[in-house]
Backbone bond lengths (Angstrom), bond angles and torsions (degrees), N, CA, C in turn:
res aa  C-N    CA-C-N  psi(-1)  N-CA   C-N-CA  omega(-1)  CA-C   N-CA-C  phi
1 M - - - 1.461 - - 1.528 110.16 -
2 L 1.319 115.43 -43.21 1.464 120.01 -179.49 1.525 111.05 -63.91
3 A 1.319 116.11 -37.09 1.466 120.05 179.86 1.526 110.80 -66.42
4 I 1.330 117.33 -38.40 1.472 121.10 178.09 1.523 109.70 -64.08
5 L 1.321 116.93 -44.28 1.463 121.18 177.98 1.529 110.52 -61.97
6 A 1.312 117.00 -39.66 1.466 121.31 179.46 1.523 110.97 -62.71
7 V 1.328 116.52 -46.15 1.470 120.19 179.38 1.520 109.85 -62.38
8 Y 1.321 117.57 -40.51 1.463 121.79 179.32 1.528 111.14 -63.35
9 L 1.334 117.43 -43.67 1.467 120.98 178.71 1.519 111.20 -64.47
10 I 1.324 117.41 -41.20 1.468 120.45 178.00 1.519 109.74 -63.16
11 Y 1.345 116.71 -42.02 1.467 120.83 179.11 1.528 111.03 -61.91
12 L 1.330 116.58 -46.95 1.472 119.76 179.46 1.522 111.23 -63.50
13 G 1.312 116.94 -39.97 1.457 121.06 179.56 1.516 112.06 -64.27
14 M 1.321 116.74 -38.52 1.462 120.45 178.90 1.526 110.41 -70.02
15 Q 1.318 117.47 -38.08 1.462 121.17 179.68 1.526 110.92 -64.71
16 A 1.329 117.04 -42.01 1.462 121.94 -177.51 1.531 111.87 -88.36
17 E 1.342 116.46 -3.50 1.464 122.38 -177.61 1.533 111.23 55.83
18 M 1.326 114.62 43.37 1.464 121.34 177.95 1.523 109.20 -113.02
19 I 1.321 116.46 137.54 1.464 121.18 -177.16 1.535 112.99 -79.28
20 P 1.340 120.80 -43.77 1.481 119.09 -175.04 1.531 115.48 -55.84
21 P 1.348 120.54 -44.25 1.477 117.52 178.03 1.528 112.30 -63.61
22 V 1.319 117.09 -33.59 1.464 119.89 178.27 1.524 109.72 -65.72
23 L 1.326 117.07 -44.21 1.466 120.40 178.94 1.525 111.11 -64.25
24 T 1.330 117.25 -39.59 1.464 120.87 177.65 1.525 110.03 -63.38
25 G 1.329 116.06 -42.02 1.461 120.28 178.54 1.517 111.75 -62.36
26 V 1.327 116.79 -43.12 1.466 120.54 177.88 1.526 110.01 -63.30
27 G 1.319 116.71 -40.84 1.468 120.94 177.15 1.514 111.65 -60.41
28 F 1.349 116.16 -42.22 1.466 120.11 178.81 1.516 111.17 -64.87
29 V 1.341 117.11 -37.56 1.464 120.17 177.34 1.523 109.56 -61.67
30 L 1.325 117.10 -44.67 1.470 120.18 179.66 1.521 111.25 -63.64
31 I 1.340 117.31 -40.90 1.466 120.90 178.66 1.534 109.94 -64.77
32 A 1.338 116.65 -42.73 1.466 120.21 179.42 1.523 110.61 -61.73
33 L 1.341 116.64 -41.32 1.466 119.73 177.78 1.528 110.87 -65.21
34 A 1.322 116.73 -40.06 1.465 119.82 179.18 1.526 110.50 -61.92
35 F 1.340 117.08 -43.57 1.462 120.17 178.05 1.522 111.01 -65.18
36 A 1.325 117.46 -39.58 1.460 121.25 -178.76 1.531 110.60 -63.38
37 F 1.321 116.63 -43.85 1.463 119.36 -178.18 1.521 112.15 -76.14
38 S 1.332 118.88 -32.06 1.459 120.30 179.60 1.528 110.58 -73.73
39 G 1.326 117.51 -26.94 1.455 120.64 -179.94 1.518 113.68 -74.26
40 K 1.331 117.60 -19.04 1.466 121.36 -177.15 1.524 112.51 -84.17
41 K 1.316 118.07 -11.27 1.467 120.20 -177.45 1.516 111.15 -80.79
């Protein structure tokens, strides 16, 4: 779910040519990856 939200924020940020939503989206992607890898241990 977090990854979908991240992709959506990056898409909106690129459409509006705004940096903060893109950075938030990238942050969400990193958080989603961290949760994915921590859950496998």
